[in-house]
N, CA, C, O and the ligand as a Tripos MOL2 file, in Angstrom:
@<TRIPOS>MOLECULE
protein
  281   279    71     0     0
PROTEIN
NO_CHARGES

@<TRIPOS>ATOM
      1 N           9.1460  -15.5870   -9.0390 N.3       1 MET1
      2 CA          7.8620  -15.6520   -9.6670 C.3       1 MET1
      3 C           6.6860  -15.6190   -8.8080 C.2       1 MET1
      4 O           5.5580  -15.4880   -9.2830 O.2       1 MET1
      5 N           6.9420  -15.7520   -7.3740 N.am      2 GLY2
      6 CA          6.0230  -15.3760   -6.3370 C.3       2 GLY2
      7 C           5.4560  -14.0790   -6.4030 C.2       2 GLY2
      8 O           4.2300  -14.0400   -6.3040 O.2       2 GLY2
      9 N           6.0780  -12.9770   -6.5520 N.am      3 ILE3
     10 CA          5.7500  -11.5810   -6.4740 C.3       3 ILE3
     11 C           4.6750  -11.5290   -7.6060 C.2       3 ILE3
     12 O           3.5990  -10.9820   -7.3650 O.2       3 ILE3
     13 N           4.8790  -11.9790   -8.6090 N.am      4 ILE4
     14 CA          3.9460  -11.8210   -9.7120 C.3       4 ILE4
     15 C           2.8110  -12.4020   -9.4760 C.2       4 ILE4
     16 O           1.8010  -11.7880   -9.8210 O.2       4 ILE4
     17 N           2.6830  -13.5460   -8.9200 N.am      5 ALA5
     18 CA          1.5800  -14.2510   -8.5670 C.3       5 ALA5
     19 C           0.7930  -13.5890   -7.6450 C.2       5 ALA5
     20 O          -0.3950  -13.9070   -7.6000 O.2       5 ALA5
     21 N           1.2630  -12.6210   -6.8030 N.am      6 LYS6
     22 CA          0.4520  -11.8530   -5.8550 C.3       6 LYS6
     23 C          -0.1260  -10.5200   -6.5320 C.2       6 LYS6
     24 O          -0.7870   -9.6650   -5.9430 O.2       6 LYS6
     25 N           0.2560  -10.5070   -7.9130 N.am      7 GLY7
     26 CA         -0.2980   -9.2890   -8.5620 C.3       7 GLY7
     27 C           0.5660   -8.1060   -8.3970 C.2       7 GLY7
     28 O           0.0280   -7.0010   -8.3260 O.2       7 GLY7
     29 N           2.0050   -8.2330   -8.3220 N.am      8 ALA8
     30 CA          2.8500   -7.1180   -8.2110 C.3       8 ALA8
     31 C           2.5120   -6.0880   -9.3700 C.2       8 ALA8
     32 O           2.1140   -6.4500  -10.4770 O.2       8 ALA8
     33 N           2.7030   -4.8330   -9.0160 N.am      9 LYS9
     34 CA          2.7650   -3.8170   -9.9840 C.3       9 LYS9
     35 C           4.1700   -3.5000  -10.3830 C.2       9 LYS9
     36 O           5.1480   -3.9540   -9.7880 O.2       9 LYS9
     37 N           4.2300   -2.6930  -11.4250 N.am     10 CYS10
     38 CA          5.5040   -2.3680  -11.8980 C.3      10 CYS10
     39 C           6.2240   -1.4510  -10.7440 C.2      10 CYS10
     40 O           5.5400   -0.6340  -10.1280 O.2      10 CYS10
     41 N           7.4570   -1.5890  -10.4990 N.am     11 ASN11
     42 CA          8.0870   -0.8270   -9.5170 C.3      11 ASN11
     43 C           8.6630    0.4930   -9.9370 C.2      11 ASN11
     44 O           9.1940    1.2550   -9.1300 O.2      11 ASN11
     45 N           8.5490    0.7410  -11.1910 N.am     12 VAL12
     46 CA          8.9860    2.0470  -11.5290 C.3      12 VAL12
     47 C           8.2720    3.2690  -11.1440 C.2      12 VAL12
     48 O           7.0450    3.3020  -11.2370 O.2      12 VAL12
     49 N           8.9270    4.2520  -10.7290 N.am     13 SER13
     50 CA          8.2990    5.4060  -10.0940 C.3      13 SER13
     51 C           7.2170    6.0410  -10.9390 C.2      13 SER13
     52 O           7.5050    6.4680  -12.0560 O.2      13 SER13
     53 N           6.0960    6.1190  -10.5060 N.am     14 GLY14
     54 CA          5.0020    6.6520  -11.1050 C.3      14 GLY14
     55 C           4.3240    5.7490  -12.1410 C.2      14 GLY14
     56 O           3.5160    6.2210  -12.9410 O.2      14 GLY14
     57 N           4.6490    4.4660  -12.1260 N.am     15 CYS15
     58 CA          4.1880    3.5420  -13.0350 C.3      15 CYS15
     59 C           3.1530    2.5460  -12.3010 C.2      15 CYS15
     60 O           3.6000    1.9390  -11.3270 O.2      15 CYS15
     61 N           1.9410    2.3410  -12.6380 N.am     16 ASP16
     62 CA          1.0190    1.5440  -11.9640 C.3      16 ASP16
     63 C           0.5390    0.1420  -12.8370 C.2      16 ASP16
     64 O          -0.4690   -0.5220  -12.5950 O.2      16 ASP16
     65 N           1.3430   -0.0660  -13.7000 N.am     17 ASN17
     66 CA          0.9500   -1.1770  -14.7130 C.3      17 ASN17
     67 C           1.3100   -2.5700  -13.9920 C.2      17 ASN17
     68 O           2.0830   -2.6460  -13.0370 O.2      17 ASN17
     69 N           0.7420   -3.5000  -14.4920 N.am     18 ASP18
     70 CA          0.9570   -4.9240  -13.9780 C.3      18 ASP18
     71 C           2.3770   -5.5090  -14.4170 C.2      18 ASP18
     72 O           2.7640   -5.4790  -15.5850 O.2      18 ASP18
     73 N           3.0630   -6.0080  -13.4320 N.am     19 GLY19
     74 CA          4.3550   -6.4290  -13.6850 C.3      19 GLY19
     75 C           4.3330   -7.7980  -14.4640 C.2      19 GLY19
     76 O           3.4680   -8.6420  -14.2290 O.2      19 GLY19
     77 N           5.2920   -7.9750  -15.3730 N.am     20 ILE20
     78 CA          5.6280   -9.0970  -16.2070 C.3      20 ILE20
     79 C           6.8370   -9.8440  -15.8480 C.2      20 ILE20
     80 O           6.9100  -11.0730  -15.8530 O.2      20 ILE20
     81 N           7.7920   -9.0270  -15.5330 N.am     21 ARG21
     82 CA          9.1760   -9.6480  -15.1310 C.3      21 ARG21
     83 C           9.7460   -9.0300  -13.9830 C.2      21 ARG21
     84 O           9.4690   -7.8800  -13.6410 O.2      21 ARG21
     85 N          10.6380   -9.8730  -13.3090 N.am     22 SER22
     86 CA         11.4070   -9.3940  -12.0030 C.3      22 SER22
     87 C          12.8100   -9.2020  -12.5000 C.2      22 SER22
     88 O          13.3390  -10.0870  -13.1710 O.2      22 SER22
     89 N          13.3580   -8.2300  -12.2420 N.am     23 ILE23
     90 CA         14.9050   -8.0090  -12.5830 C.3      23 ILE23
     91 C          15.6010   -7.4650  -11.4020 C.2      23 ILE23
     92 O          15.0820   -6.7470  -10.5470 O.2      23 ILE23
     93 N          16.8710   -7.8870  -11.4350 N.am     24 ASN24
     94 CA         17.8350   -7.4350  -10.3440 C.3      24 ASN24
     95 C          17.6340   -5.9350  -10.3370 C.2      24 ASN24
     96 O          17.6610   -5.2970  -11.3890 O.2      24 ASN24
     97 N          17.4240   -5.3390   -9.1050 N.am     25 THR25
     98 CA         17.2160   -3.8980   -9.0700 C.3      25 THR25
     99 C          18.2710   -3.0640   -9.4790 C.2      25 THR25
    100 O          18.0830   -1.9770  -10.0250 O.2      25 THR25
    101 N          19.5620   -3.6220   -9.1900 N.am     26 ALA26
    102 CA         20.7740   -2.9070   -9.4660 C.3      26 ALA26
    103 C          20.9490   -2.8140  -11.1560 C.2      26 ALA26
    104 O          21.5080   -1.8590  -11.6970 O.2      26 ALA26
    105 N          20.4560   -3.8060  -11.7920 N.am     27 LYS27
    106 CA         20.4300   -3.7910  -13.2910 C.3      27 LYS27
    107 C          19.5040   -2.9040  -13.7260 C.2      27 LYS27
    108 O          19.8070   -2.2020  -14.6910 O.2      27 LYS27
    109 N          18.3240   -2.7730  -13.1660 N.am     28 VAL28
    110 CA         17.4060   -1.7890  -13.6350 C.3      28 VAL28
    111 C          17.8310   -0.3440  -13.5100 C.2      28 VAL28
    112 O          17.6280    0.4500  -14.4280 O.2      28 VAL28
    113 N          18.4280    0.0050  -12.3650 N.am     29 GLU29
    114 CA         18.9380    1.3350  -12.2840 C.3      29 GLU29
    115 C          20.0650    1.6890  -13.0500 C.2      29 GLU29
    116 O          20.2880    2.8670  -13.3290 O.2      29 GLU29
    117 N          20.8900    0.6430  -13.4610 N.am     30 ASN30
    118 CA         21.9440    0.9320  -14.2310 C.3      30 ASN30
    119 C          21.4670    1.2370  -15.8320 C.2      30 ASN30
    120 O          22.1950    1.7930  -16.6540 O.2      30 ASN30
    121 N          20.2260    0.8020  -16.0740 N.am     31 ALA31
    122 CA         19.7830    0.9960  -17.3640 C.3      31 ALA31
    123 C          19.1490    2.5150  -17.3210 C.2      31 ALA31
    124 O          18.7510    3.0320  -18.3650 O.2      31 ALA31
    125 N          19.0760    3.2160  -16.0340 N.am     32 GLY32
    126 CA         18.5160    4.3790  -15.9090 C.3      32 GLY32
    127 C          17.1350    4.5710  -15.4940 C.2      32 GLY32
    128 O          16.6060    5.6800  -15.4300 O.2      32 GLY32
    129 N          16.5840    3.5160  -15.2230 N.am     33 LEU33
    130 CA         15.0960    3.4650  -14.6540 C.3      33 LEU33
    131 C          15.2240    3.8080  -13.2040 C.2      33 LEU33
    132 O          16.1910    3.4810  -12.5150 O.2      33 LEU33
    133 N          14.1560    4.5090  -12.7710 N.am     34 SER34
    134 CA         14.0970    4.7520  -11.4840 C.3      34 SER34
    135 C          13.1160    3.9100  -10.7360 C.2      34 SER34
    136 O          11.9400    4.1960  -10.9610 O.2      34 SER34
    137 N          13.3640    2.8210   -9.7990 N.am     35 VAL35
    138 CA         12.4500    2.0810   -9.3090 C.3      35 VAL35
    139 C          12.4220    2.1400   -7.7830 C.2      35 VAL35
    140 O          13.4640    2.3040   -7.1490 O.2      35 VAL35
    141 N          11.2820    2.0120   -7.2130 N.am     36 SER36
    142 CA         10.9600    2.1580   -5.8570 C.3      36 SER36
    143 C          10.8830    0.8000   -4.8930 C.2      36 SER36
    144 O          10.1690    0.6100   -3.9090 O.2      36 SER36
    145 N          11.8780   -0.0910   -5.5250 N.am     37 SER37
    146 CA         11.7180   -1.5290   -4.6920 C.3      37 SER37
    147 C          12.6640   -1.4680   -3.8060 C.2      37 SER37
    148 O          13.7320   -0.8690   -3.9320 O.2      37 SER37
    149 N          12.2120   -2.2250   -2.6780 N.am     38 ASN38
    150 CA         13.1860   -2.2940   -1.3470 C.3      38 ASN38
    151 C          14.0120   -3.7020   -1.6400 C.2      38 ASN38
    152 O          15.0660   -3.8590   -1.0240 O.2      38 ASN38
    153 N          13.6820   -4.4680   -2.3230 N.am     39 GLY39
    154 CA         14.2300   -5.6850   -2.4800 C.3      39 GLY39
    155 C          15.3530   -5.8810   -3.7170 C.2      39 GLY39
    156 O          15.6180   -4.8950   -4.4040 O.2      39 GLY39
    157 N          15.9590   -7.0720   -3.9690 N.am     40 LYS40
    158 CA         17.0710   -7.2310   -4.8660 C.3      40 LYS40
    159 C          16.4560   -7.1640   -6.1510 C.2      40 LYS40
    160 O          17.0360   -6.6180   -7.0890 O.2      40 LYS40
    161 N          15.3260   -7.6770   -6.2680 N.am     41 LYS41
    162 CA         14.3990   -7.7150   -7.4690 C.3      41 LYS41
    163 C          13.4130   -6.5920   -7.6030 C.2      41 LYS41
    164 O          12.6440   -6.2460   -6.7070 O.2      41 LYS41
    165 N          13.4940   -6.0660   -8.7590 N.am     42 SER42
    166 CA         12.1790   -5.0560   -9.1850 C.3      42 SER42
    167 C          11.4250   -5.5920  -10.1940 C.2      42 SER42
    168 O          11.9400   -6.2870  -11.0700 O.2      42 SER42
    169 N           9.9520   -5.2710  -10.1490 N.am     43 VAL43
    170 CA          9.0780   -5.9000  -11.0290 C.3      43 VAL43
    171 C           8.8850   -4.6670  -12.0890 C.2      43 VAL43
    172 O           8.6930   -3.5040  -11.7350 O.2      43 VAL43
    173 N           8.9630   -5.0890  -13.3840 N.am     44 LEU44
    174 CA          8.7660   -4.1160  -14.5420 C.3      44 LEU44
    175 C           7.6750   -4.6300  -15.1970 C.2      44 LEU44
    176 O           7.4560   -5.8360  -15.3140 O.2      44 LEU44
    177 N           6.7880   -3.4960  -15.7500 N.am     45 CYS45
    178 CA          5.6530   -3.8190  -16.7710 C.3      45 CYS45
    179 C           6.2080   -4.1580  -18.0330 C.2      45 CYS45
    180 O           7.4260   -4.1500  -18.2100 O.2      45 CYS45
    181 N           5.3790   -4.4600  -18.9390 N.am     46 LYS46
    182 CA          5.8540   -4.7130  -20.3810 C.3      46 LYS46
    183 C           6.3380   -3.3580  -20.8470 C.2      46 LYS46
    184 O           7.4050   -3.3930  -21.4590 O.2      46 LYS46
    185 N           5.8480   -2.3200  -20.7070 N.am     47 THR47
    186 CA          6.3710   -1.1500  -21.2420 C.3      47 THR47
    187 C           7.8210   -0.8620  -20.7920 C.2      47 THR47
    188 O           8.7000   -0.6080  -21.6150 O.2      47 THR47
    189 N           8.0470   -0.9090  -19.4410 N.am     48 HIS48
    190 CA          9.3530   -0.7670  -18.8690 C.3      48 HIS48
    191 C          10.3590   -1.7830  -19.1230 C.2      48 HIS48
    192 O          11.5800   -1.6300  -19.1240 O.2      48 HIS48
    193 N           9.7140   -2.8010  -19.3280 N.am     49 TYR49
    194 CA         10.6740   -4.2430  -19.5220 C.3      49 TYR49
    195 C          11.3950   -3.8980  -20.9480 C.2      49 TYR49
    196 O          12.6050   -4.0600  -21.1060 O.2      49 TYR49
    197 N          10.5220   -3.4050  -21.9740 N.am     50 LYS50
    198 CA         11.0930   -3.1090  -23.2360 C.3      50 LYS50
    199 C          11.9290   -2.0620  -23.1000 C.2      50 LYS50
    200 O          13.0510   -2.1500  -23.5970 O.2      50 LYS50
    201 N          11.5500   -0.9290  -22.4270 N.am     51 GLU51
    202 CA         12.5150    0.1960  -22.2530 C.3      51 GLU51
    203 C          13.8440   -0.4150  -21.4900 C.2      51 GLU51
    204 O          14.9530   -0.0720  -21.8980 O.2      51 GLU51
    205 N          13.7560   -1.0580  -20.7030 N.am     52 TRP52
    206 CA         14.9410   -1.6010  -19.9430 C.3      52 TRP52
    207 C          15.8610   -2.5630  -20.9120 C.2      52 TRP52
    208 O          17.0890   -2.5340  -20.8320 O.2      52 TRP52
    209 N          15.1810   -3.3930  -21.8060 N.am     53 LYS53
    210 CA         15.7640   -4.0270  -22.7480 C.3      53 LYS53
    211 C          16.4960   -3.3040  -23.8420 C.2      53 LYS53
    212 O          17.5250   -3.7770  -24.3240 O.2      53 LYS53
    213 N          15.9510   -2.0980  -24.2650 N.am     54 LYS54
    214 CA         16.4890   -1.1740  -25.1300 C.3      54 LYS54
    215 C          17.7180   -0.6410  -24.6010 C.2      54 LYS54
    216 O          18.7120   -0.4560  -25.3030 O.2      54 LYS54
    217 N          17.6550   -0.3820  -23.3100 N.am     55 GLU55
    218 CA         18.9880    0.1510  -22.7050 C.3      55 GLU55
    219 C          20.1740   -0.7880  -22.5660 C.2      55 GLU55
    220 O          21.3330   -0.3780  -22.5080 O.2      55 GLU55
    221 N          19.8590   -1.9520  -22.5190 N.am     56 THR56
    222 CA         20.7520   -2.9650  -22.3230 C.3      56 THR56
    223 C          21.0150   -3.7770  -23.7000 C.2      56 THR56
    224 O          21.5590   -4.8810  -23.6800 O.2      56 THR56
    225 N          20.6470   -3.2360  -24.7370 N.am     57 LYS57
    226 CA         20.7400   -4.0530  -25.9480 C.3      57 LYS57
    227 C          22.3510   -4.1950  -26.2440 C.2      57 LYS57
    228 O          22.7720   -5.0940  -26.9710 O.2      57 LYS57
    229 N          23.1650   -3.2920  -25.6590 N.am     58 ASP58
    230 CA         24.3790   -3.5160  -26.0390 C.3      58 ASP58
    231 C          25.2420   -4.7960  -25.2690 C.2      58 ASP58
    232 O          26.3670   -5.2460  -25.4830 O.2      58 ASP58
    233 N          24.3710   -5.0980  -24.4530 N.am     59 ASP59
    234 CA         24.9860   -6.2800  -23.6520 C.3      59 ASP59
    235 C          24.1460   -7.5740  -23.7470 C.2      59 ASP59
    236 O          23.8770   -8.2780  -22.7740 O.2      59 ASP59
    237 N          23.7920   -7.7930  -24.9090 N.am     60 ARG60
    238 CA         22.8200   -8.6950  -25.3670 C.3      60 ARG60
    239 C          23.1980  -10.1160  -24.7180 C.2      60 ARG60
    240 O          22.3740  -10.8390  -24.1580 O.2      60 ARG60
    241 N          24.7040  -10.4450  -24.8880 N.am     61 SER61
    242 CA         25.1650  -11.6540  -24.6460 C.3      61 SER61
    243 C          25.1240  -11.8710  -23.1960 C.2      61 SER61
    244 O          25.3390  -13.0220  -22.8160 O.2      61 SER61
    245 N          24.8860  -10.9680  -22.3210 N.am     62 LEU62
    246 CA         24.7410  -11.0890  -20.8540 C.3      62 LEU62
    247 C          23.2340  -11.1020  -20.5170 C.2      62 LEU62
    248 O          22.9020  -11.1500  -19.3330 O.2      62 LEU62
    249 N          22.2990  -11.0610  -21.4990 N.am     63 GLU63
    250 CA         20.8800  -10.8690  -21.1070 C.3      63 GLU63
    251 C          20.2070  -12.1500  -20.3730 C.2      63 GLU63
    252 O          19.2530  -11.9680  -19.6180 O.2      63 GLU63
    253 N          20.6530  -13.2740  -20.5780 N.am     64 ARG64
    254 CA         20.1490  -14.5260  -19.9020 C.3      64 ARG64
    255 C          20.4750  -14.3980  -18.3710 C.2      64 ARG64
    256 O          19.8210  -14.9940  -17.5150 O.2      64 ARG64
    257 N          21.5990  -13.5270  -18.0780 N.am     65 ALA65
    258 CA         22.0010  -13.9190  -16.7810 C.3      65 ALA65
    259 C          21.4070  -12.6290  -15.9250 C.2      65 ALA65
    260 O          21.4920  -12.5160  -14.7020 O.2      65 ALA65
    261 N          20.8020  -11.7060  -16.8060 N.am     66 ARG66
    262 CA         20.4360  -10.3920  -16.2190 C.3      66 ARG66
    263 C          18.8840  -10.6150  -15.7800 C.2      66 ARG66
    264 O          18.4840   -9.7750  -14.9740 O.2      66 ARG66
    265 N          18.1630  -11.3760  -16.0830 N.am     67 TYR67
    266 CA         16.7650  -11.5010  -15.7290 C.3      67 TYR67
    267 C          16.1240  -12.8560  -15.5180 C.2      67 TYR67
    268 O          16.6170  -13.8470  -16.0550 O.2      67 TYR67
    269 N          15.0660  -12.9370  -14.7700 N.am     68 ASP68
    270 CA         14.4890  -14.2460  -14.5110 C.3      68 ASP68
    271 C          13.1390  -14.4330  -15.3850 C.2      68 ASP68
    272 O          12.2160  -13.6350  -15.2180 O.2      68 ASP68
    273 N          13.0360  -15.4270  -16.2600 N.am     69 LEU69
    274 CA         11.7510  -15.6000  -16.8940 C.3      69 LEU69
    275 C          10.7080  -16.2130  -15.8930 C.2      69 LEU69
    276 O          11.0670  -16.9390  -14.9660 O.2      69 LEU69
    277 N           9.4940  -15.9080  -16.1110 N.am     70 PHE70
    278 CA          8.4350  -16.4370  -15.3480 C.3      70 PHE70
    279 C           7.8850  -17.6400  -15.8480 C.2      70 PHE70
    280 O           6.9540  -18.1860  -15.2550 O.2      70 PHE70
    281 ZN          6.1340    0.2680  -15.6450 Zn       71 ZN71
@<TRIPOS>BOND
     1     1     2 1
     2     2     3 1
     3     3     4 2
     4     3     5 am
     5     5     6 1
     6     6     7 1
     7     7     8 2
     8     7     9 am
     9     9    10 1
    10    10    11 1
    11    11    12 2
    12    11    13 am
    13    13    14 1
    14    14    15 1
    15    15    16 2
    16    15    17 am
    17    17    18 1
    18    18    19 1
    19    19    20 2
    20    19    21 am
    21    21    22 1
    22    22    23 1
    23    23    24 2
    24    23    25 am
    25    25    26 1
    26    26    27 1
    27    27    28 2
    28    27    29 am
    29    29    30 1
    30    30    31 1
    31    31    32 2
    32    31    33 am
    33    33    34 1
    34    34    35 1
    35    35    36 2
    36    35    37 am
    37    37    38 1
    38    38    39 1
    39    39    40 2
    40    39    41 am
    41    41    42 1
    42    42    43 1
    43    43    44 2
    44    43    45 am
    45    45    46 1
    46    46    47 1
    47    47    48 2
    48    47    49 am
    49    49    50 1
    50    50    51 1
    51    51    52 2
    52    51    53 am
    53    53    54 1
    54    54    55 1
    55    55    56 2
    56    55    57 am
    57    57    58 1
    58    58    59 1
    59    59    60 2
    60    59    61 am
    61    61    62 1
    62    62    63 1
    63    63    64 2
    64    63    65 am
    65    65    66 1
    66    66    67 1
    67    67    68 2
    68    67    69 am
    69    69    70 1
    70    70    71 1
    71    71    72 2
    72    71    73 am
    73    73    74 1
    74    74    75 1
    75    75    76 2
    76    75    77 am
    77    77    78 1
    78    78    79 1
    79    79    80 2
    80    79    81 am
    81    81    82 1
    82    82    83 1
    83    83    84 2
    84    83    85 am
    85    85    86 1
    86    86    87 1
    87    87    88 2
    88    87    89 am
    89    89    90 1
    90    90    91 1
    91    91    92 2
    92    91    93 am
    93    93    94 1
    94    94    95 1
    95    95    96 2
    96    95    97 am
    97    97    98 1
    98    98    99 1
    99    99   100 2
   100    99   101 am
   101   101   102 1
   102   102   103 1
   103   103   104 2
   104   103   105 am
   105   105   106 1
   106   106   107 1
   107   107   108 2
   108   107   109 am
   109   109   110 1
   110   110   111 1
   111   111   112 2
   112   111   113 am
   113   113   114 1
   114   114   115 1
   115   115   116 2
   116   115   117 am
   117   117   118 1
   118   118   119 1
   119   119   120 2
   120   119   121 am
   121   121   122 1
   122   122   123 1
   123   123   124 2
   124   123   125 am
   125   125   126 1
   126   126   127 1
   127   127   128 2
   128   127   129 am
   129   129   130 1
   130   130   131 1
   131   131   132 2
   132   131   133 am
   133   133   134 1
   134   134   135 1
   135   135   136 2
   136   135   137 am
   137   137   138 1
   138   138   139 1
   139   139   140 2
   140   139   141 am
   141   141   142 1
   142   142   143 1
   143   143   144 2
   144   143   145 am
   145   145   146 1
   146   146   147 1
   147   147   148 2
   148   147   149 am
   149   149   150 1
   150   150   151 1
   151   151   152 2
   152   151   153 am
   153   153   154 1
   154   154   155 1
   155   155   156 2
   156   155   157 am
   157   157   158 1
   158   158   159 1
   159   159   160 2
   160   159   161 am
   161   161   162 1
   162   162   163 1
   163   163   164 2
   164   163   165 am
   165   165   166 1
   166   166   167 1
   167   167   168 2
   168   167   169 am
   169   169   170 1
   170   170   171 1
   171   171   172 2
   172   171   173 am
   173   173   174 1
   174   174   175 1
   175   175   176 2
   176   175   177 am
   177   177   178 1
   178   178   179 1
   179   179   180 2
   180   179   181 am
   181   181   182 1
   182   182   183 1
   183   183   184 2
   184   183   185 am
   185   185   186 1
   186   186   187 1
   187   187   188 2
   188   187   189 am
   189   189   190 1
   190   190   191 1
   191   191   192 2
   192   191   193 am
   193   193   194 1
   194   194   195 1
   195   195   196 2
   196   195   197 am
   197   197   198 1
   198   198   199 1
   199   199   200 2
   200   199   201 am
   201   201   202 1
   202   202   203 1
   203   203   204 2
   204   203   205 am
   205   205   206 1
   206   206   207 1
   207   207   208 2
   208   207   209 am
   209   209   210 1
   210   210   211 1
   211   211   212 2
   212   211   213 am
   213   213   214 1
   214   214   215 1
   215   215   216 2
   216   215   217 am
   217   217   218 1
   218   218   219 1
   219   219   220 2
   220   219   221 am
   221   221   222 1
   222   222   223 1
   223   223   224 2
   224   223   225 am
   225   225   226 1
   226   226   227 1
   227   227   228 2
   228   227   229 am
   229   229   230 1
   230   230   231 1
   231   231   232 2
   232   231   233 am
   233   233   234 1
   234   234   235 1
   235   235   236 2
   236   235   237 am
   237   237   238 1
   238   238   239 1
   239   239   240 2
   240   239   241 am
   241   241   242 1
   242   242   243 1
   243   243   244 2
   244   243   245 am
   245   245   246 1
   246   246   247 1
   247   247   248 2
   248   247   249 am
   249   249   250 1
   250   250   251 1
   251   251   252 2
   252   251   253 am
   253   253   254 1
   254   254   255 1
   255   255   256 2
   256   255   257 am
   257   257   258 1
   258   258   259 1
   259   259   260 2
   260   259   261 am
   261   261   262 1
   262   262   263 1
   263   263   264 2
   264   263   265 am
   265   265   266 1
   266   266   267 1
   267   267   268 2
   268   267   269 am
   269   269   270 1
   270   270   271 1
   271   271   272 2
   272   271   273 am
   273   273   274 1
   274   274   275 1
   275   275   276 2
   276   275   277 am
   277   277   278 1
   278   278   279 1
   279   279   280 2
@<TRIPOS>SUBSTRUCTURE
     1 MET1         2 RESIDUE 1 A MET
     2 GLY2         6 RESIDUE 1 A GLY
     3 ILE3        10 RESIDUE 1 A ILE
     4 ILE4        14 RESIDUE 1 A ILE
     5 ALA5        18 RESIDUE 1 A ALA
     6 LYS6        22 RESIDUE 1 A LYS
     7 GLY7        26 RESIDUE 1 A GLY
     8 ALA8        30 RESIDUE 1 A ALA
     9 LYS9        34 RESIDUE 1 A LYS
    10 CYS10       38 RESIDUE 1 A CYS
    11 ASN11       42 RESIDUE 1 A ASN
    12 VAL12       46 RESIDUE 1 A VAL
    13 SER13       50 RESIDUE 1 A SER
    14 GLY14       54 RESIDUE 1 A GLY
    15 CYS15       58 RESIDUE 1 A CYS
    16 ASP16       62 RESIDUE 1 A ASP
    17 ASN17       66 RESIDUE 1 A ASN
    18 ASP18       70 RESIDUE 1 A ASP
    19 GLY19       74 RESIDUE 1 A GLY
    20 ILE20       78 RESIDUE 1 A ILE
    21 ARG21       82 RESIDUE 1 A ARG
    22 SER22       86 RESIDUE 1 A SER
    23 ILE23       90 RESIDUE 1 A ILE
    24 ASN24       94 RESIDUE 1 A ASN
    25 THR25       98 RESIDUE 1 A THR
    26 ALA26      102 RESIDUE 1 A ALA
    27 LYS27      106 RESIDUE 1 A LYS
    28 VAL28      110 RESIDUE 1 A VAL
    29 GLU29      114 RESIDUE 1 A GLU
    30 ASN30      118 RESIDUE 1 A ASN
    31 ALA31      122 RESIDUE 1 A ALA
    32 GLY32      126 RESIDUE 1 A GLY
    33 LEU33      130 RESIDUE 1 A LEU
    34 SER34      134 RESIDUE 1 A SER
    35 VAL35      138 RESIDUE 1 A VAL
    36 SER36      142 RESIDUE 1 A SER
    37 SER37      146 RESIDUE 1 A SER
    38 ASN38      150 RESIDUE 1 A ASN
    39 GLY39      154 RESIDUE 1 A GLY
    40 LYS40      158 RESIDUE 1 A LYS
    41 LYS41      162 RESIDUE 1 A LYS
    42 SER42      166 RESIDUE 1 A SER
    43 VAL43      170 RESIDUE 1 A VAL
    44 LEU44      174 RESIDUE 1 A LEU
    45 CYS45      178 RESIDUE 1 A CYS
    46 LYS46      182 RESIDUE 1 A LYS
    47 THR47      186 RESIDUE 1 A THR
    48 HIS48      190 RESIDUE 1 A HIS
    49 TYR49      194 RESIDUE 1 A TYR
    50 LYS50      198 RESIDUE 1 A LYS
    51 GLU51      202 RESIDUE 1 A GLU
    52 TRP52      206 RESIDUE 1 A TRP
    53 LYS53      210 RESIDUE 1 A LYS
    54 LYS54      214 RESIDUE 1 A LYS
    55 GLU55      218 RESIDUE 1 A GLU
    56 THR56      222 RESIDUE 1 A THR
    57 LYS57      226 RESIDUE 1 A LYS
    58 ASP58      230 RESIDUE 1 A ASP
    59 ASP59      234 RESIDUE 1 A ASP
    60 ARG60      238 RESIDUE 1 A ARG
    61 SER61      242 RESIDUE 1 A SER
    62 LEU62      246 RESIDUE 1 A LEU
    63 GLU63      250 RESIDUE 1 A GLU
    64 ARG64      254 RESIDUE 1 A ARG
    65 ALA65      258 RESIDUE 1 A ALA
    66 ARG66      262 RESIDUE 1 A ARG
    67 TYR67      266 RESIDUE 1 A TYR
    68 ASP68      270 RESIDUE 1 A ASP
    69 LEU69      274 RESIDUE 1 A LEU
    70 PHE70      278 RESIDUE 1 A PHE
    71 ZN71       281 GROUP 0 **** ****
């Protein structure tokens, strides 16, 4: 939650929107999104978060373990 408080931007390559969620970087990359985060968590904007969720819809039962709510 700290990185969003600092006004973090979406970590997806080429995207400069405000972040709304931070998600495990590996999970984001597994969904086919290219992120430029150095950390274990990547910040996603609303658009990319929706995109990520769409990619992970087959694993809905695991969703709660995949991301942190702010
Ligand atoms: Zn984005």
